[in-house]
C-alpha positions in Angstrom: -6.3 27.0 -2.1 -6.1 23.4 -1.0 -7.3 20.5 -3.1 -9.2 17.6 -1.7 -6.0 15.5 -2.4 -3.8 17.5 -0.1 -4.7 15.6 3.1 -4.6 12.3 1.3 -1.1 13.0 0.0 -0.1 13.8 3.6 -1.5 10.5 4.8 0.4 8.6 2.0 3.6 10.4 2.9 3.2 9.6 6.6 2.5 6.0 5.8 5.6 5.8 3.6 7.7 7.1 6.5 6.3 4.4 8.8 7.2 1.8 6.2 10.8 3.1 6.0 11.0 2.6 9.8 10.2 -1.1 9.3 13.5 -1.7 7.4 15.7 -3.7 9.6 19.4 -2.7 9.6 20.3 -6.4 9.8 18.7 -7.2 6.4 21.1 -7.8 3.6 21.6 -4.7 1.4 19.8 -6.4 -1.5 16.7 -6.8 0.6 16.9 -3.2 2.0 17.4 -1.7 -1.4 14.5 -3.7 -2.8 12.1 -2.7 0.0 13.2 1.0 -0.3 12.5 0.8 -4.0 9.1 -0.7 -3.4 8.2 1.9 -0.8 9.2 4.8 -3.1 7.2 3.4 -5.9 4.4 1.8 -4.0 1.6 4.0 -5.3 2.8 4.1 -8.9 1.0 1.8 -11.4 2.2 -0.4 -12.8 4.7 -1.6 -10.2 6.0 -5.1 -10.8 8.6 -7.3 -9.3 10.7 -7.5 -12.5 11.1 -3.7 -12.5 12.1 -3.7 -8.9 14.6 -6.5 -9.5 16.1 -4.6 -12.4 16.3 -1.3 -10.5 18.0 -3.1 -7.6 20.2 -5.2 -9.8 18.8 -8.4 -8.5 19.4 -11.5 -10.6 18.7 -14.2 -8.1 16.0 -16.6 -9.1 15.3 -17.4 -5.5 15.0 -13.8 -4.4 11.3 -14.0 -3.5 12.1 -16.8 -1.0 15.0 -14.8 0.4 12.7 -11.8 0.7 10.1 -13.8 2.5 12.7 -15.1 5.0 13.6 -11.5 6.0 10.4 -9.6 5.5 7.9 -12.3 6.4 5.9 -12.2 3.2 6.4 -12.3 -0.6 7.2 -9.1 -2.5 3.8 -9.1 -4.2 2.0 -9.6 -0.9 4.1 -6.8 0.6 3.0 -4.4 -2.1 -0.7 -5.4 -1.9 -0.8 -5.3 1.9 0.5 -1.8 2.1 -1.6 -0.5 -0.8 -4.7 -1.8 1.0 -3.5 -0.5 4.4 -3.1 3.0 3.1 -6.4 2.8 1.2 -8.2 2.1 4.4 -6.7 5.2 6.0 -7.9 7.2 3.0 -11.4 5.6 3.0 -11.8 6.6 6.6 -11.3 10.3 5.7 -14.1 10.2 3.2 -12.6 13.0 1.2 -12.3 10.9 -1.9 -14.4 8.5 -3.9 -13.4 4.8 -3.8 -12.3 5.2 -7.5 -10.0 8.1 -6.6 -8.6 6.1 -3.6 -7.9 3.2 -5.9 -5.9 5.3 -8.3 -4.0 7.1 -5.5 -2.8 3.9 -4.0 -1.5 2.5 -7.3 -4.3 0.3 -8.8 -4.9 0.5 -12.5 -8.7 0.5 -12.0 -11.5 0.6 -9.5 -12.3 -3.0 -10.3 -8.7 -4.2 -9.7 -8.7 -2.3 -6.4 -12.1 -3.7 -5.3 -11.1 -7.3 -6.0 -7.8 -6.9 -4.1 -9.6 -5.2 -1.2 -12.2 -7.9 -1.0 -9.5 -10.7 -0.9 -7.6 -8.8 1.8 -10.6 -7.8 3.9 -12.4 -11.0 4.5 -14.8 -10.7 1.5 -15.9 -7.1 2.3 -16.0 -4.5 -0.4 -14.4 -1.1 0.1 -17.8 0.6 0.4 -19.1 -1.8 2.9 -15.9 -1.7 4.9 -16.1 2.1 4.9 -19.7 2.0 6.1 -18.9 -0.5 8.9 -15.9 1.6 10.2 -17.9 4.8 10.2 -20.9 3.1 12.0 -18.6 1.8 14.7 -16.7 5.1 15.0 -18.8 7.9 13.6 -16.2 10.6 14.4 -13.2 8.4 13.3 -13.0 10.2 9.9 -12.0 13.3 11.7 -9.2 11.7 13.8 -6.9 10.8 10.9 
């Protein structure tokens, strides 16, 4: 018997594979290791930069600047951006409640997720975003 989470976990797994494909072989090992750690732990709460630094043996105080040079964003924004991106894929499916999606993508609460989503989505809440997408593309939820 399949649970309602099965298709969501597949979406998360596929998204993680796409993220691994973004890793540039020209990046320094420290950056690659850090990004790999973040991807592997992206949906676990709490995930903080200090834990990632320790796991990757990073001691540099200017690591965030170095990360931004290679990846194009800060580590915190990288985490947030990809949590929100995968949450949108899950919201399109409509298999889960917004609260369930928020937990699956690594937020500690529905409230924290909603605030982050609103900041990332031009002031639009997850529920309004979901409605707008489904109004524009009524059969989109079946295409994912």
